[in-house]
C-alpha positions in Angstrom: -26.7 10.6 -13.7 -24.5 13.1 -15.4 -23.5 14.6 -12.1 -22.7 11.2 -10.7 -20.4 10.4 -13.6 -18.7 13.8 -13.4 -18.2 13.3 -9.6 -16.6 9.9 -10.3 -14.3 11.3 -13.0 -13.2 14.2 -10.7 -12.6 11.8 -7.8 -10.5 9.5 -10.0 -8.5 12.5 -11.3 -7.9 13.8 -7.8 -7.0 10.4 -6.3 -5.3 8.4 -9.1 -3.9 5.8 -6.8 -7.5 4.9 -5.7 -8.4 4.2 -9.3 -5.4 1.8 -9.7 -6.0 -0.3 -6.6 -7.8 -3.0 -8.5 -7.9 -6.6 -7.3 -6.4 -7.6 -4.0 -2.8 -8.6 -4.5 -2.1 -12.3 -4.3 0.9 -11.6 -2.0 -1.0 -9.4 0.4 -1.2 -12.1 3.2 2.3 -11.7 4.7 2.1 -7.9 4.6 -1.4 -7.9 6.1 -0.2 -9.9 9.1 1.5 -6.7 10.4 0.2 -3.8 8.3 -3.4 -5.1 7.9 -5.2 -5.9 4.7 -6.9 -2.4 5.0 -3.5 -0.7 5.7 -4.2 -0.2 9.4 -1.3 -1.7 11.4 -2.0 -4.8 13.5 1.3 -4.7 15.2 2.4 -1.7 17.4 5.8 -1.3 15.7 4.3 -1.4 12.1 3.2 1.8 10.4 -0.2 2.3 8.8 0.2 2.0 5.1 -3.3 3.0 3.9 -3.2 6.1 1.7 0.6 6.4 1.6 2.0 7.7 -1.7 2.6 4.9 -4.3 6.2 6.1 -5.1 7.1 6.3 -1.4 5.8 2.8 -0.7 7.5 1.3 -3.7 10.8 3.0 -2.9 10.6 1.9 0.7 9.8 -1.8 -0.2 12.7 -1.9 -2.7 15.1 -0.5 -0.1 14.0 -3.1 2.5 14.4 -5.9 -0.1 17.8 -4.7 -1.1 18.9 -4.3 2.6 19.3 -0.6 2.3 16.9 -0.3 5.2 18.1 -2.7 7.7 15.0 -4.4 9.1 15.5 -8.2 8.8 11.8 -9.1 9.0 11.0 -6.8 6.1 13.9 -8.0 4.1 12.8 -11.6 4.7 9.1 -10.8 3.8 9.9 -8.9 0.7 12.9 -11.0 -0.5 10.9 -13.5 -2.6 8.6 -10.9 -4.2 9.1 -9.7 -7.7 9.2 -6.1 -8.7 5.7 -6.6 -10.2 4.5 -7.9 -6.8 6.0 -4.8 -5.0 4.2 -2.5 -7.5 0.9 -4.2 -7.0 1.3 -4.0 -3.2 2.2 -0.3 -3.4 -0.8 0.4 -5.6 -3.0 -1.5 -3.2 -2.0 0.3 -0.1 -1.8 3.7 -1.8 -5.3 3.3 -3.1 -6.8 2.7 0.3 -8.4 5.5 2.3 -5.8 7.0 4.8 -6.1 6.2 8.4 -6.9 9.0 10.8 -3.8 10.5 12.5 -2.8 8.4 15.4 -5.2 5.6 14.5 -4.3 2.0 15.1 
């Protein structure tokens, strides 16, 4: 039992985003339509998001929302979301196991 607890603590320390994933975000539905609920893209043009770094995902979503990254579909999808929503989504996708290279 002690070994199991130690392993869990080491895993959480090594992968802090996984420990922060928590409950499924309420606003996941629109993202999941293209990027998948599991972070594996459902649309050829959409990237896999599973396992991406939290700070990268949050910065990218903020840039799409602000129009600094000019992708109208992303701006429209993220426009009504609050900063707390964006953080929750970034934590969700960052906490998922990464997809294998080239996986779809």
